[in-house]
Residue frames relative to the residue before (quaternion, step in Angstrom):
aa qw qx qy qz dx dy dz
M 1.0000 0.0000 0.0000 0.0000 0.00 0.00 0.00
P 0.0041 0.8366 -0.5457 -0.0481 3.71 0.42 0.91
N 0.8158 0.1902 -0.1798 0.5158 3.60 -1.16 0.75
Y 0.5440 0.6133 -0.4403 0.3661 3.61 0.99 0.28
D 0.1687 -0.7597 0.6198 0.1012 3.67 -0.80 0.95
P 0.2914 -0.7823 0.5249 0.1659 3.58 -0.40 1.27
S 0.6912 0.4651 -0.3046 0.4618 3.64 1.18 -0.39
G 0.5464 0.6673 -0.3504 0.3653 3.55 1.29 -0.09
T 0.6085 -0.5082 0.4266 0.4354 3.56 -1.28 -0.09
S 0.0089 -0.8259 0.5636 -0.0108 3.57 -0.85 0.90
S 0.3609 -0.7291 0.5512 0.1852 3.58 -1.29 0.13
Y 0.5130 -0.5968 0.4904 0.3744 3.66 -1.09 0.62
H 0.5555 0.5832 -0.4392 0.3980 3.72 1.02 -0.24
S 0.6671 0.4964 -0.3205 0.4536 3.55 1.16 -0.35
G 0.6986 -0.4199 0.2335 0.5303 3.52 1.43 -0.18
L 0.7310 -0.4027 0.3208 0.4479 3.52 -1.34 0.25
F 0.8233 0.0823 -0.1220 0.5482 3.61 -0.91 1.05
G 0.5557 -0.6194 0.3782 0.4056 3.61 1.25 0.22
I 0.4550 0.6652 -0.4398 0.3963 3.56 1.34 0.31
P 0.3508 -0.6894 0.5874 0.2379 3.56 -0.87 0.95
S 0.1693 0.7946 -0.5626 0.1528 3.70 -0.61 0.91
S 0.3184 -0.7466 0.5640 0.1520 3.53 -1.35 0.56
P 0.5025 -0.6577 0.4503 0.3348 3.61 -0.88 0.78
E 0.6609 0.5429 -0.3174 0.4096 3.63 1.24 -0.40
T 0.7798 0.3107 -0.1519 0.5219 3.53 1.34 -0.54
A 0.5470 0.6210 -0.4304 0.3603 3.67 1.15 -0.33
R 0.5054 -0.6498 0.4585 0.3350 3.54 -1.07 0.84
I 0.7721 0.2066 -0.1497 0.5820 3.72 0.98 -0.61
V 0.0722 -0.7834 0.6168 0.0242 3.50 -0.91 0.98
I 0.1934 -0.8303 0.5218 0.0305 3.54 -0.53 1.31
I 0.2760 -0.7743 0.5614 0.0952 3.54 -0.71 1.13
P 0.2582 -0.7638 0.5788 0.1225 3.63 -0.51 1.19
V 0.0318 -0.8070 0.5894 -0.0165 3.54 -0.87 1.05
P 0.1621 -0.8238 0.5420 0.0357 3.63 0.08 1.31
W 0.4090 0.7299 -0.4362 0.3313 3.57 0.45 1.17
E 0.1126 0.7686 -0.6171 0.1260 3.58 -1.01 1.05
V 0.1941 0.8315 -0.5136 0.0844 3.53 0.98 0.66
T 0.7896 0.3619 -0.1829 0.4605 3.58 0.85 -0.96
T 0.3123 0.7822 -0.4879 0.2292 3.60 1.25 0.30
S 0.2544 -0.8389 0.4723 0.0915 3.69 -0.59 0.97
Y 0.7370 0.3115 -0.1933 0.5678 3.59 1.23 -0.04
G 0.8206 -0.0267 0.0522 0.5685 3.54 -0.39 -1.23
G 0.2709 -0.7587 0.5697 0.1624 3.57 -1.40 0.24
G 0.4647 0.6808 -0.5071 0.2519 3.55 -1.39 -0.22
T 0.5161 0.6684 -0.4102 0.3444 3.63 1.14 -0.31
A 0.5341 0.6150 -0.3995 0.4206 3.67 1.09 -0.45
R 0.7224 0.3976 -0.2274 0.5181 3.54 1.22 -0.60
G 0.3098 0.8086 -0.4235 0.2661 3.48 1.42 0.18
P 0.7041 0.4801 -0.2905 0.4351 3.57 0.82 -1.00
Q 0.6223 0.5170 -0.3194 0.4934 3.59 1.15 -0.61
A 0.6335 0.5375 -0.3169 0.4575 3.54 1.03 -0.88
V 0.6589 0.4871 -0.2953 0.4914 3.64 0.90 -0.84
L 0.6374 0.5504 -0.3147 0.4379 3.55 0.87 -0.89
E 0.7352 0.4347 -0.2538 0.4539 3.49 0.83 -1.06
A 0.6196 0.5153 -0.3153 0.5012 3.58 1.12 -0.48
S 0.6166 0.6548 -0.3557 0.2540 3.63 0.84 -0.84
P 0.6161 0.5426 -0.3723 0.4329 3.73 0.92 -0.58
Q 0.5670 0.5886 -0.4172 0.3975 3.72 1.09 -0.32
I 0.5645 0.6127 -0.3690 0.4121 3.62 1.19 -0.22
D 0.3143 -0.7056 0.5928 0.2276 3.54 -0.91 0.83
L 0.4538 -0.7557 0.3892 0.2674 3.56 -0.49 1.14
F 0.6522 0.5127 -0.3324 0.4487 3.53 0.93 -0.81
D 0.0474 -0.8019 0.5952 -0.0222 3.62 -0.91 1.01
L 0.5345 -0.6584 0.4172 0.3267 3.51 -0.96 0.68
E 0.7258 0.4073 -0.2274 0.5056 3.43 1.13 -0.68
L 0.7632 0.3812 -0.1986 0.4824 3.53 1.01 -0.78
G 0.3226 -0.7698 0.4962 0.2391 3.54 1.15 -0.18
K 0.7341 -0.3706 0.2964 0.4857 3.54 -0.84 -1.11
S 0.1454 0.8538 -0.4905 0.0967 3.47 0.94 0.92
Y 0.4943 0.6998 -0.3432 0.3848 3.34 1.46 -0.45
E 0.5916 0.6192 -0.3309 0.3964 3.56 1.27 -0.67
K 0.5608 0.5706 -0.3929 0.4533 3.60 1.27 -0.15
G 0.5103 -0.6868 0.3983 0.3304 3.57 1.26 -0.22
Y 0.0193 -0.7422 0.6685 -0.0424 3.52 -0.82 1.22
C 0.0156 0.8212 -0.5697 0.0292 3.65 -0.67 1.10
L 0.2422 -0.7338 0.6291 0.0847 3.51 -0.91 1.18
L 0.3438 -0.7280 0.5421 0.2406 3.62 -0.55 1.21
P 0.6292 -0.5270 0.3767 0.4294 3.62 -1.21 0.32
I 0.5057 -0.6395 0.4784 0.3262 3.52 -1.13 0.76
P 0.4059 -0.7774 0.4369 0.2000 3.64 -0.62 1.17
A 0.3431 -0.7860 0.4715 0.2055 3.58 -0.21 1.25
D 0.6422 0.5278 -0.3416 0.4386 3.65 1.10 -0.67
L 0.6379 0.5110 -0.3301 0.4721 3.56 1.09 -0.63
L 0.6401 0.5112 -0.3264 0.4716 3.59 1.04 -0.70
A 0.6322 0.5137 -0.3251 0.4803 3.55 1.10 -0.70
L 0.6290 0.5145 -0.3499 0.4660 3.58 1.07 -0.70
N 0.6186 0.5673 -0.3200 0.4395 3.55 1.02 -0.96
D 0.6613 0.4873 -0.3352 0.4613 3.63 0.77 -0.98
K 0.6748 0.5085 -0.3189 0.4293 3.67 0.83 -0.96
M 0.6928 0.4944 -0.2686 0.4510 3.57 0.99 -1.00
K 0.6604 0.5322 -0.3290 0.4151 3.53 0.97 -0.78
V 0.5610 0.5635 -0.3857 0.4680 3.63 1.16 -0.42
L 0.6631 0.4893 -0.2892 0.4872 3.54 0.89 -0.91
A 0.6643 0.5026 -0.3220 0.4499 3.65 0.83 -0.82
V 0.6130 0.5587 -0.3245 0.4547 3.52 1.07 -0.73
N 0.5902 0.5752 -0.3066 0.4763 3.53 1.14 -0.84
V 0.6666 0.5475 -0.2680 0.4291 3.46 0.84 -1.23
R 0.6963 0.4800 -0.2372 0.4780 3.43 0.86 -1.28
G 0.6434 0.5418 -0.3367 0.4232 3.60 0.90 -0.73
E 0.6452 0.4911 -0.2977 0.5039 3.58 1.04 -0.87
L 0.6449 0.4963 -0.3454 0.4674 3.69 0.88 -0.79
E 0.6827 0.4884 -0.2986 0.4541 3.60 0.78 -0.86
A 0.7254 0.4268 -0.2466 0.4805 3.67 0.91 -0.86
K 0.8293 0.2166 -0.0778 0.5092 3.65 0.79 -0.84
G 0.3996 -0.7338 0.4721 0.2809 3.64 1.05 -0.33
Q 0.7698 0.1932 -0.1754 0.5826 3.49 1.36 0.27
L 0.4472 -0.7293 0.4620 0.2338 3.48 -1.22 0.35
S 0.4571 -0.6510 0.5382 0.2786 3.58 -1.19 0.68
A 0.6737 -0.4654 0.3585 0.4483 3.52 -1.21 0.10
A 0.6543 0.5249 -0.3282 0.4343 3.51 1.05 -0.72
A 0.6645 0.5302 -0.2750 0.4490 3.47 1.07 -0.85
K 0.6068 0.5199 -0.3454 0.4922 3.53 1.12 -0.74
K 0.6496 0.5118 -0.3541 0.4366 3.63 0.90 -0.67
H 0.5905 0.5811 -0.3176 0.4613 3.50 1.27 -0.70
Q 0.6624 0.5127 -0.2797 0.4692 3.38 0.95 -1.16
S 0.6303 0.4924 -0.3493 0.4881 3.71 0.89 -0.76
E 0.6619 0.4923 -0.3535 0.4412 3.65 0.80 -0.84
V 0.6298 0.5420 -0.3375 0.4424 3.61 0.96 -0.86
N 0.6879 0.4906 -0.2825 0.4542 3.57 0.89 -0.89
A 0.6209 0.5079 -0.3166 0.5063 3.54 1.14 -0.52
G 0.6600 0.5046 -0.3121 0.4608 3.58 1.08 -0.64
C 0.6489 0.4955 -0.3093 0.4876 3.52 1.16 -0.74
A 0.6269 0.5030 -0.3639 0.4707 3.61 1.05 -0.54
K 0.5967 0.5532 -0.3498 0.4644 3.55 1.06 -0.66
M 0.6509 0.5206 -0.3005 0.4637 3.57 0.92 -0.92
C 0.6891 0.4675 -0.2994 0.4658 3.68 0.83 -1.01
A 0.5909 0.5401 -0.3478 0.4881 3.68 1.09 -0.72
W 0.6837 0.4798 -0.3253 0.4433 3.63 0.71 -0.83
V 0.6648 0.4797 -0.3286 0.4690 3.57 0.99 -0.80
H 0.6216 0.5525 -0.3415 0.4379 3.57 0.97 -0.74
G 0.6390 0.5180 -0.3125 0.4751 3.56 1.03 -0.87
Q 0.6583 0.4909 -0.3225 0.4708 3.62 0.85 -0.86
A 0.6777 0.4856 -0.3152 0.4535 3.58 0.84 -0.78
Q 0.5851 0.5645 -0.3487 0.4662 3.58 1.08 -0.62
I 0.6446 0.5250 -0.3044 0.4649 3.56 0.88 -0.94
I 0.6815 0.5015 -0.2803 0.4534 3.56 0.90 -1.04
L 0.6280 0.5115 -0.3209 0.4909 3.59 0.99 -0.89
K 0.6403 0.5208 -0.3600 0.4349 3.72 0.66 -0.90
R 0.6890 0.4527 -0.3048 0.4770 3.67 0.95 -0.65
G 0.5184 -0.6638 0.4137 0.3458 3.63 1.22 -0.07
Q 0.5194 0.6203 -0.4135 0.4177 3.56 1.29 0.54
I 0.5518 -0.5957 0.5023 0.2973 3.49 -1.39 0.30
P 0.2301 -0.7956 0.5454 0.1289 3.66 -0.63 1.13
A 0.0133 0.7733 -0.6338 -0.0035 3.63 -1.02 0.65
V 0.2574 -0.7454 0.5945 0.1572 3.55 -1.29 0.36
L 0.0640 -0.7465 0.6544 0.1021 3.54 -1.12 0.71
G 0.2134 -0.8106 0.5405 0.0725 3.50 -0.70 1.20
G 0.6625 0.0734 0.7229 -0.1819 1.51 -2.53 -0.21
D 0.5773 -0.5781 0.4515 0.3586 3.51 -1.34 0.26
H 0.6655 -0.5872 0.2850 0.3621 3.47 -1.17 0.42
S 0.4592 0.6366 -0.4823 0.3890 3.58 1.14 0.30
V 0.6417 0.6433 -0.3175 0.2714 3.61 1.04 -0.61
P 0.6945 0.4822 -0.3524 0.4013 3.68 1.02 -0.22
E 0.3530 0.7650 -0.4952 0.2120 3.57 1.10 0.11
G 0.6565 0.4960 -0.3200 0.4696 3.67 0.96 -0.85
N 0.6564 0.5220 -0.3238 0.4379 3.60 1.03 -0.64
I 0.6226 0.5281 -0.2916 0.4984 3.51 1.18 -0.76
Q 0.6665 0.5105 -0.3012 0.4522 3.48 0.94 -0.85
A 0.6525 0.5026 -0.3219 0.4670 3.60 0.97 -0.85
L 0.6763 0.4690 -0.3105 0.4756 3.56 0.92 -0.77
S 0.6057 0.5593 -0.3311 0.4591 3.65 1.03 -0.60
E 0.6757 0.4692 -0.2817 0.4939 3.50 1.00 -0.94
S 0.6465 0.5221 -0.3162 0.4577 3.59 1.07 -0.66
L 0.7856 0.3522 -0.1289 0.4921 3.53 0.99 -1.00
K 0.3716 -0.7732 0.4183 0.2985 3.49 1.48 0.05
G 0.6941 -0.4801 0.2510 0.4741 3.52 1.09 1.11
E 0.5671 0.6175 -0.4303 0.3344 3.71 0.93 -0.03
F 0.5978 0.4866 -0.4435 0.4574 3.45 0.30 1.43
G 0.2452 -0.7502 0.5745 0.2172 3.56 -1.26 0.14
I 0.4412 -0.6730 0.5454 0.2343 3.52 -1.35 0.46
L 0.2077 -0.7087 0.6659 0.1054 3.44 -1.06 1.03
H 0.0453 -0.8345 0.5485 -0.0260 3.61 -0.25 1.16
L 0.0602 -0.7970 0.6010 -0.0040 3.58 -0.57 1.24
D 0.2843 0.7558 -0.5194 0.2797 3.56 -0.38 1.15
A 0.4987 -0.6293 0.4926 0.3355 3.56 -1.27 0.37
H 0.7282 0.4289 -0.1474 0.5138 3.45 1.34 -0.58
A 0.4689 -0.6922 0.4445 0.3216 3.73 -0.93 0.62
D 0.1834 -0.8195 0.5143 0.1739 3.55 1.24 -0.60
L 0.4702 0.6721 -0.4362 0.3700 3.61 0.94 0.83
R 0.4116 0.7037 -0.4927 0.3043 3.50 1.22 0.33
E 0.3823 -0.7116 0.5489 0.2148 3.54 -1.18 0.66
H 0.8558 -0.0802 0.0287 0.5103 3.54 -0.77 1.08
Y 0.0750 0.8493 -0.5223 0.0115 3.59 0.71 0.84
Q 0.8608 0.0563 -0.1198 0.4914 3.45 -0.87 1.07
G 0.6699 -0.4889 0.2592 0.4950 3.41 1.42 0.37
F 0.6374 0.5666 -0.3060 0.4232 3.54 1.33 -0.26
E 0.4594 -0.7594 0.4025 0.2239 3.51 -0.41 1.31
R 0.7687 0.2393 -0.1010 0.5845 3.51 1.13 -0.85
S 0.1204 0.8230 -0.5435 0.1132 3.54 0.68 1.07
H 0.5739 -0.5693 0.4376 0.3937 3.55 -1.17 0.34
A 0.6866 0.4611 -0.2951 0.4784 3.53 1.29 -0.35
S 0.6854 0.4712 -0.2813 0.4787 3.55 1.30 0.17
I 0.3690 0.7765 -0.4680 0.2048 3.63 1.34 -0.14
M 0.7438 0.4371 -0.2782 0.4223 3.65 0.82 -0.74
N 0.5602 0.5651 -0.3418 0.5000 3.39 1.38 -0.54
N 0.6732 0.4684 -0.3221 0.4730 3.63 0.91 -0.84
V 0.6747 0.4954 -0.3103 0.4506 3.58 0.85 -0.82
M 0.7321 0.4377 -0.2704 0.4465 3.63 0.78 -0.87
N 0.7023 0.4188 -0.2716 0.5076 3.64 1.25 -0.28
A 0.4695 0.6707 -0.4302 0.3802 3.64 1.30 0.11
P 0.5791 -0.5901 0.4369 0.3542 3.52 -1.14 0.59
W 0.7000 0.4291 -0.2360 0.5197 3.60 1.16 -0.48
R 0.2939 0.8023 -0.4894 0.1742 3.75 1.21 0.22
P 0.5462 -0.6278 0.4709 0.2928 3.51 -1.20 0.64
K 0.6841 -0.4761 0.3405 0.4352 3.59 -1.23 0.24
K 0.8545 0.0520 0.1046 0.5062 3.60 0.67 -1.02
L 0.1524 -0.7499 0.6381 0.0852 3.49 -1.24 0.66
V 0.0351 0.7915 -0.6094 0.0296 3.67 -0.49 1.01
Q 0.1442 -0.8217 0.5513 -0.0081 3.48 -0.69 1.38
V 0.0589 -0.8295 0.5554 0.0051 3.49 -0.93 0.92
A 0.7973 0.2500 -0.2457 0.4915 3.61 -1.00 0.91
I 0.3477 0.7450 -0.5111 0.2507 3.63 1.19 0.17
R 0.0551 0.8280 -0.5481 0.1046 3.59 -0.93 0.99
D 0.7182 0.2747 -0.1944 0.6091 3.56 1.33 0.02
F 0.3114 0.7347 -0.5485 0.2498 3.60 -0.40 1.19
S 0.5140 -0.6459 0.4735 0.3072 3.44 -1.40 0.37
E 0.6498 -0.4580 0.3744 0.4772 3.70 -1.21 0.10
E 0.6757 0.5015 -0.3324 0.4260 3.59 0.86 -0.87
E 0.6399 0.5012 -0.3610 0.4573 3.63 0.93 -0.72
H 0.6512 0.5022 -0.3446 0.4528 3.60 1.01 -0.74
A 0.6242 0.5536 -0.3350 0.4378 3.52 1.04 -0.65
M 0.6133 0.5400 -0.3264 0.4752 3.59 1.21 -0.77
T 0.6757 0.4913 -0.3336 0.4368 3.57 0.84 -0.91
E 0.6109 0.5764 -0.3147 0.4422 3.56 1.16 -0.75
A 0.7550 0.4623 -0.1914 0.4239 3.47 0.94 -1.14
R 0.7102 0.4737 -0.2372 0.4637 3.50 1.15 -0.73
K 0.3202 -0.7471 0.5447 0.2063 3.68 -0.71 0.99
D 0.6431 0.5048 -0.3055 0.4881 3.63 1.20 -0.27
I 0.6881 0.3778 -0.2934 0.5456 3.62 1.23 0.21
K 0.0033 -0.7645 0.6436 -0.0373 3.56 -0.87 0.97
T 0.0860 -0.8266 0.5560 -0.0153 3.47 -0.65 1.17
F 0.1428 -0.7524 0.6375 0.0842 3.63 -0.79 1.04
F 0.2769 -0.7993 0.5281 0.0746 3.44 -0.31 1.54
D 0.5525 -0.6384 0.4119 0.3429 3.60 -0.84 0.89
A 0.6253 0.5542 -0.3351 0.4353 3.64 0.95 -0.78
E 0.6842 0.4669 -0.2705 0.4906 3.54 1.03 -0.75
L 0.6076 0.5482 -0.3298 0.4708 3.55 1.03 -0.67
K 0.7279 0.4396 -0.2428 0.4668 3.56 0.78 -1.14
T 0.5956 0.5460 -0.3884 0.4430 3.68 0.96 -0.67
Q 0.7343 0.4248 -0.2722 0.4541 3.57 0.64 -0.99
M 0.6598 0.4714 -0.3614 0.4602 3.64 1.01 -0.57
F 0.5678 0.5748 -0.3743 0.4550 3.65 1.17 -0.37
E 0.7297 0.4269 -0.1898 0.4993 3.43 1.16 -0.86
G 0.7449 -0.4514 0.2012 0.4482 3.65 1.26 0.27
T 0.5385 0.5910 -0.4407 0.4080 3.65 1.17 -0.16
T 0.3586 -0.7433 0.5122 0.2379 3.63 -0.76 1.06
W 0.6065 -0.5144 0.4530 0.4029 3.50 -1.42 0.14
G 0.5967 0.5584 -0.3620 0.4483 3.58 0.99 -0.56
E 0.6538 0.4891 -0.3199 0.4807 3.53 0.93 -0.76
W 0.6431 0.5123 -0.3219 0.4694 3.60 1.02 -0.76
C 0.6569 0.5130 -0.3330 0.4409 3.60 1.00 -0.63
K 0.6103 0.5354 -0.3428 0.4726 3.53 1.15 -0.56
R 0.6619 0.4350 -0.3427 0.5052 3.64 1.02 -0.62
I 0.5991 0.5582 -0.3617 0.4457 3.64 0.94 -0.49
N 0.6452 0.5181 -0.2734 0.4904 3.55 1.02 -0.97
A 0.6416 0.5688 -0.3160 0.4063 3.49 0.85 -0.91
E 0.6504 0.5121 -0.2714 0.4909 3.59 1.19 -0.62
L 0.6539 0.5521 -0.2777 0.4365 3.66 1.22 -0.43
P 0.4123 -0.6656 0.5457 0.2986 3.62 -1.01 0.72
K 0.7675 -0.3869 0.2912 0.4201 3.47 -1.37 -0.01
N 0.7275 0.2909 -0.1731 0.5968 3.64 1.02 -0.87
V 0.0780 -0.8015 0.5919 -0.0359 3.55 -1.01 1.04
Y 0.1788 -0.7103 0.6780 0.0616 3.57 -1.20 0.97
L 0.2373 -0.7590 0.5996 0.0900 3.56 -0.89 1.12
S 0.0203 0.7649 -0.6434 0.0252 3.51 -0.77 1.20
F 0.0336 -0.8445 0.5280 -0.0825 3.50 -0.41 1.40
D 0.1544 -0.7205 0.6746 0.0432 3.51 -0.76 1.22
I 0.4084 -0.7722 0.4132 0.2573 3.57 -0.45 1.02
D 0.5661 0.5503 -0.4233 0.4444 3.60 1.23 0.01
G 0.3628 0.6776 -0.4948 0.4054 3.51 1.30 0.39
L 0.6175 0.5464 -0.2885 0.4868 3.50 1.27 -0.55
S 0.5532 -0.5310 0.4841 0.4214 3.54 -1.24 0.26
P 0.5966 -0.6455 0.3281 0.3461 3.67 -0.89 0.84
E 0.5496 0.6137 -0.4269 0.3727 3.60 1.08 -0.27
F 0.6465 0.5133 -0.2950 0.4812 3.47 1.26 -0.49
C 0.8000 0.1057 -0.0273 0.5900 3.64 1.09 -0.53
P 0.0043 0.8562 -0.5164 0.0145 3.55 0.50 1.18
G 0.6669 0.5019 -0.3057 0.4581 3.59 1.17 -0.46
T 0.4444 0.6881 -0.4866 0.3037 3.67 1.09 -0.12
G 0.6682 -0.5771 0.3241 0.3398 3.57 -1.20 0.71
T 0.8078 0.1040 -0.0122 0.5801 3.69 0.86 -1.00
P 0.0122 -0.8268 0.5623 -0.0031 3.68 0.35 1.11
V 0.1034 -0.7916 0.6018 0.0206 3.57 -0.99 0.82
P 0.4951 -0.6704 0.4517 0.3184 3.63 -0.82 0.88
G 0.6486 0.4660 -0.3686 0.4758 3.62 -0.99 0.63
G 0.4677 0.7239 -0.4427 0.2476 3.52 -1.03 -0.60
L 0.6071 -0.5671 0.4208 0.3644 3.62 -1.31 -0.09
S 0.4523 -0.6147 0.5697 0.3049 3.41 -1.50 0.31
F 0.6546 -0.4849 0.3708 0.4459 3.56 -1.23 0.38
D 0.6803 0.4878 -0.3366 0.4312 3.71 0.84 -0.85
Q 0.6129 0.5424 -0.3581 0.4494 3.64 1.03 -0.57
V 0.6603 0.5001 -0.3333 0.4503 3.47 0.98 -0.75
A 0.6276 0.5232 -0.3161 0.4821 3.60 0.98 -1.07
Y 0.6818 0.4800 -0.3086 0.4577 3.68 0.79 -0.81
L 0.6393 0.4869 -0.3483 0.4825 3.62 1.05 -0.50
I 0.6419 0.5180 -0.3370 0.4540 3.59 0.83 -0.72
R 0.6678 0.4973 -0.2930 0.4700 3.44 0.94 -0.98
S 0.6507 0.5019 -0.3374 0.4592 3.68 0.98 -0.69
V 0.6002 0.5573 -0.3742 0.4349 3.58 1.06 -0.58
V 0.7020 0.4368 -0.2829 0.4862 3.57 1.04 -0.76
Q 0.6475 0.5073 -0.3269 0.4653 3.58 1.03 -0.72
S 0.6338 0.5525 -0.3459 0.4164 3.52 1.12 -0.35
G 0.5859 -0.5837 0.3500 0.4400 3.58 1.49 -0.09
R 0.5748 0.6081 -0.4077 0.3655 3.59 1.17 0.04
R 0.3193 -0.7660 0.5234 0.1934 3.62 -1.11 0.46
I 0.3041 -0.7577 0.5507 0.1736 3.46 -0.88 1.02
V 0.2654 -0.8273 0.4908 0.0653 3.51 -0.44 1.45
G 0.7643 -0.1206 0.1298 0.6200 3.63 1.18 -0.38
F 0.0086 -0.7878 0.6157 0.0128 3.53 -1.33 0.25
D 0.1980 -0.7456 0.6268 0.1098 3.44 -1.50 0.14
L 0.0875 -0.7754 0.6225 0.0603 3.61 -1.17 0.67
N 0.0561 -0.8439 0.5259 -0.0900 3.58 -0.55 1.28
E 0.8216 0.3649 -0.2381 0.3676 3.45 -1.55 0.20
V 0.3660 0.6961 -0.5136 0.3431 3.51 1.20 0.45
A 0.0765 0.7877 -0.6019 0.1070 3.69 -0.75 1.03
Q 0.2957 -0.7453 0.5699 0.1798 3.45 -1.22 0.81
T 0.0142 0.7962 -0.6046 -0.0183 3.57 -1.00 0.68
D 0.8503 0.1991 -0.1481 0.4640 3.56 -1.32 0.35
G 0.6679 -0.5708 0.3111 0.3623 3.49 0.96 0.76
T 0.5258 0.6209 -0.4311 0.3901 3.56 1.20 0.20
E 0.3543 -0.7090 0.5552 0.2519 3.57 -1.33 0.26
W 0.3409 0.7809 -0.4894 0.1855 3.57 1.22 0.03
D 0.6722 0.4968 -0.3134 0.4506 3.72 0.72 -0.99
G 0.6685 0.4830 -0.3224 0.4648 3.66 0.93 -0.84
N 0.6434 0.5491 -0.3289 0.4199 3.47 1.04 -0.79
V 0.6546 0.5017 -0.2574 0.5035 3.42 0.93 -1.01
G 0.6759 0.4731 -0.3211 0.4650 3.66 0.84 -0.79
A 0.6667 0.4790 -0.3524 0.4492 3.56 0.93 -0.78
R 0.6637 0.4937 -0.3399 0.4475 3.65 0.97 -0.54
L 0.5446 0.5712 -0.3407 0.5109 3.56 1.21 -0.50
L 0.6931 0.4862 -0.2647 0.4617 3.49 0.79 -1.03
Y 0.6813 0.4997 -0.3099 0.4360 3.55 0.94 -0.74
K 0.5736 0.5724 -0.3137 0.4949 3.54 1.28 -0.65
M 0.6773 0.4920 -0.2734 0.4738 3.52 0.90 -1.14
C 0.6629 0.4658 -0.3500 0.4701 3.69 0.80 -0.73
G 0.6737 0.5516 -0.3060 0.3850 3.55 0.78 -1.05
W 0.7083 0.4383 -0.2484 0.4946 3.54 0.92 -1.06
T 0.5869 0.5602 -0.3739 0.4493 3.62 1.14 -0.54
V 0.6161 0.5295 -0.3175 0.4892 3.67 1.00 -0.92
L 0.7239 0.4646 -0.2635 0.4367 3.62 0.71 -1.17
S 0.6493 0.5226 -0.3676 0.4125 3.61 1.04 -0.64
G 0.6718 0.5028 -0.3169 0.4421 3.63 1.10 -0.36
R 0.5142 0.6468 -0.4580 0.3280 3.64 1.15 0.05
């Protein structure tokens, strides 16, 4: 990065975190996915990638834990206008489908057609992400995704699994289990991402979920029945912490469930809602920013390697920049520890 002053004033027009970088040379290449077609409560996460990008230059790049890891290069690809336009079109159809389900409990022929179109649109989005991730992997770089709702990283996880032959585990931080099948009739719902991943022929070795506190009886049954799924429910974490178990001890237990290679999948509502008030489905409870930063650090310090990641459900509301600010800082930590894990 010749003539670049990391301590100077920068603009997001120069790149993510104000860092000038190239998709051909950056160590981490981030795919922005402006998509929220299947969101079932609040909205705004399709504009999440732009919010994170605009907030990112506020971060001082030097970090006590991460040092100058940013020098390896973090590149956010251009936000695809055509995908955003498809999102806006499909979201209208999805709202129509949900409206009929809520009002009548069944779908008319027209709504069924809309449902089919939405499923086709979501499949197109996933295929696009998959193709982008394959390009990044072929260049020997680390692929990441910035959403968008939590349906968007499926293609990235698939590309990594194909490349690594499934030899990795997912560390899933979220308020929700996301193990529902075809939620509201949408095959690639934000509430179905982990069900789709863990039932795919290319599925990874393990799914380890943390801070889960909102889930259905069927999702709970799935976590109990599957040996390749381990869920650390928020209520269990907090009860033992109130009684003396430290967060450091919990992180050791979480890491013990993970294989050598780890993929981070982070829905920002895994945080306590004061850190992400604009997210679409906030749930009381959850983790602090510092707990998440400590957990990610512990993964790397345990000797595990982060092979890819995603960050989703960042949304702006009421004209504030808080959600984008927190999202950008989480993204910076995820990038830095991913780089350091590969040393």
